[in-house]
Every structure is written in structure tokens, then in C-alpha cells.
C-alpha positions in Angstrom: -0.7 4.1 26.2 -2.3 2.3 23.3 -3.1 3.9 20.0 -6.6 4.3 18.7 -8.2 0.9 17.9 -9.6 0.4 14.4 -13.4 0.7 14.5 -15.3 -2.3 13.2 -16.5 -0.3 10.3 -12.9 0.3 9.3 -12.0 -3.4 9.1 -13.4 -3.7 5.6 -11.6 -0.6 4.2 -13.0 2.5 2.7 -14.7 5.4 4.5 -13.2 8.5 6.1 -10.0 6.8 7.1 -9.3 5.7 3.5 -9.7 9.3 2.2 -7.4 10.6 5.0 -4.6 8.0 4.4 -4.7 7.5 0.6 -5.6 9.2 -2.6 -8.8 7.1 -3.1 -11.2 10.0 -2.9 -13.6 9.8 -5.8 -12.9 6.1 -6.5 -14.7 2.9 -5.6 -12.1 2.4 -2.8 -13.4 5.4 -1.0 -16.6 3.5 -0.2 -16.6 0.9 2.5 -16.6 -2.7 1.2 -20.2 -4.0 1.2 -21.1 -7.6 1.9 -20.8 -8.6 -1.8 -17.3 -7.2 -2.0 -16.3 -8.8 1.2 -17.5 -12.1 -0.2 -15.5 -11.6 -3.4 -12.4 -11.0 -1.2 -13.1 -14.1 0.8 -13.6 -16.1 -2.4 -10.3 -14.8 -3.8 -8.5 -15.8 -0.6 -9.9 -19.3 -0.9 -8.8 -19.6 -4.5 -5.3 -18.5 -3.6 -5.1 -21.3 -0.9 -5.7 -23.7 -3.8 -2.6 -22.2 -5.5 -0.3 -23.1 -2.7 2.4 -24.6 -5.0 2.7 -21.4 -7.0 2.8 -19.4 -3.8 5.6 -21.5 -2.4 7.5 -21.2 -5.7 7.2 -17.4 -5.6 8.2 -17.2 -2.0 11.4 -19.2 -2.4 13.2 -16.2 -3.7 12.5 -13.2 -1.4 14.3 -10.7 -3.6 12.5 -11.8 -6.7 9.0 -11.6 -5.2 9.9 -8.2 -3.7 11.0 -6.9 -7.1 7.9 -8.4 -8.7 5.8 -6.6 -6.0 7.5 -3.2 -6.7 6.8 -3.5 -10.4 3.2 -4.6 -9.7 2.5 -1.7 -7.4 3.8 0.8 -10.0 0.7 0.0 -12.1 -2.0 2.7 -12.4 -4.5 0.3 -10.7 -2.8 1.1 -7.4 -2.8 4.9 -7.8 -5.7 5.3 -5.4 -3.7 3.7 -2.7 -0.8 6.1 -2.9 -0.2 7.8 0.4 -2.4 10.8 0.7 -1.3 14.3 1.7 -1.9 13.7 5.4 0.5 10.8 5.5 3.1 12.6 3.4 2.8 15.7 5.5 3.4 13.6 8.6 6.4 11.9 7.0 7.9 15.2 6.2 7.2 16.6 9.7 8.8 13.5 11.2 12.0 13.1 9.1 12.2 16.2 6.9 12.0 16.9 3.2 13.3 14.1 0.9 16.9 14.5 -0.1 17.8 15.4 -3.7 20.3 12.8 -4.7 22.5 11.9 -7.7 22.1 8.5 -9.4 25.0 7.1 -7.4 23.5 8.1 -4.1 20.3 6.0 -4.2 21.2 4.5 -0.8 20.7 7.9 0.8 17.2 8.2 -0.6 16.3 4.6 0.2 17.4 5.3 3.8 15.2 8.4 3.9 12.2 6.5 2.5 12.6 3.7 5.1 12.8 6.2 8.0 9.9 8.2 6.6 7.6 5.2 6.1 8.4 3.8 9.6 7.5 7.1 11.1 3.9 6.9 9.9 3.4 3.1 9.5 2.0 2.5 13.0 0.1 -0.7 13.5 -3.5 0.6 12.9 -2.4 2.4 9.8 -0.6 -0.6 8.5 -3.6 -2.8 9.0 -5.9 -0.4 7.3 -3.6 0.1 4.3 -3.3 -3.7 4.0 -7.1 -4.0 4.1 -7.4 -1.5 1.3 -4.8 -3.4 -0.7 -6.6 -6.7 -0.3 -9.7 -5.1 -1.9 -7.8 -5.2 -5.2 -7.1 -9.0 -5.0 -10.4 -10.2 -6.5 -9.8 -8.3 -9.7 -6.7 -10.4 -10.3 -8.1 -13.7 -9.2 -11.1 -13.2 -11.5 -8.8 -12.7 -14.4 -6.6 -15.7 -13.5 -3.6 -13.5 -12.7 -2.5 -15.7 -9.9 1.1 -14.4 -9.5 -0.3 -10.8 -9.0 -3.0 -12.0 -6.6 -0.5 -13.9 -4.6 1.8 -10.9 -4.5 -1.0 -8.7 -3.3 -2.0 -11.2 -0.6 1.6 -11.6 0.5 2.2 -7.9 0.6 -1.0 -7.3 2.6 0.0 -9.9 5.1 3.5 -8.6 5.5 2.2 -5.0 5.8 -0.5 -5.7 8.4 1.6 -7.8 10.7 5.1 -6.7 10.3 7.1 -3.7 11.2 9.2 -3.6 8.1 9.0 -1.3 5.1 7.3 -3.7 2.6 7.5 -3.1 -1.2 3.9 -2.0 -1.0 4.5 0.6 1.6 7.6 1.8 -0.1 6.0 2.2 -3.5 2.9 3.8 -2.1 5.0 6.3 -0.1 7.3 7.0 -3.1 4.3 7.6 -5.4 2.6 9.6 -2.7 5.6 11.9 -2.4 5.7 12.4 -6.2 1.9 13.2 -6.2 2.4 15.5 -3.2 5.2 17.5 -4.9 3.3 17.5 -8.3 0.3 19.0 -6.5 2.5 21.6 -4.8 4.0 22.6 -8.1 0.5 22.9 -9.7 -0.6 25.1 -6.8 2.4 27.4 -7.1 1.7 30.8 -8.7 3.0 31.1 -12.2 
């Protein structure tokens, strides 16, 4: 049986699905992309095609571009894309609470995070999260921040079509977990 197909209105990002999957409520990313925004995204994509030499240079070292992406996605600009409570709750329901580890046990947490992300990153969710990410691309191309824009485009492509845990998905899940537990602590009685 196939999963629910994305509605045409979801193809541009925003809307109810964005609020359910991410922490974008109350931000511009909550609203569906209008025609002007979709044109800005298309323009940004065309501009990136003109920077093919830089893209090829960045893609030569897969570990370096992944590390660059992780650093990029730690920026506050990506906070509205952190996994929302619904995805985090599903992750916890599927694979349990995240393990508390010592500094020398990072592999245990990395394995947990991979399993947790894979448990919720079904194809439609991946495509939608990638669409939301691409909405940030024009802000970087308009500032001439080509490396960042290429990293966003690269990450959106890998996220939407792959079945791997991309740096984008990993960082949004990790930050979403932190937000989730921060919220839970804030809600606990004193």
C-alpha cells in the first residue's frame, strides 16, 4: 500500500504540513510559498547552475561538504526547520528515548539518531522537508553566499531523493530533540 501522496498545494512548502513537521509556526515558513517566492527559488536555482565549477569543487570532498552543511544548519536561520514535536514524538515512539552517553560514546548516540531519523523520514516527509529547506536558498544567493546556497541545494536534493540520513535531517532532528526536551523541562512543575 502506498503512503499518502503530497497534495499539489504542499509542493511549494508551508501550510498545515509545515506546522506539523517543523517548528515554523509563527514564521514566514508557515505560509505556503506564493508565486513571487517560487520565482525567487527558481531564480536562485538558475544562478546556482551558473556556479557549476564551485559546486564541483565543493562536491569533490564528501566529508568536507557534509561537515560544512552541519555547521551551516546549526545557524539560527534554520531553527524554524527543526523537527517539530510530532516528528520527535514519532521518533521516540519508534526507537525509544535518546541514550545518555559519555563523550567517548558518541557512536552510540549517532546510531540512535540515524535509526530515529530513518524511522520518520519516509519519502513524502523527506520531499516536504527538502522543499521547506529550498525556500531558504534565495536569501543566500541574493547575498552572494554561493557556498551556503550550493550546500542548501545539495542537501535538499539528497534529502528528497535519498534514503540516507543527510546532514540536514540529522541536524534538524538533533536540534528538534533539544527543543523538545527544553520544552518538556519548561512545562515541568517547579
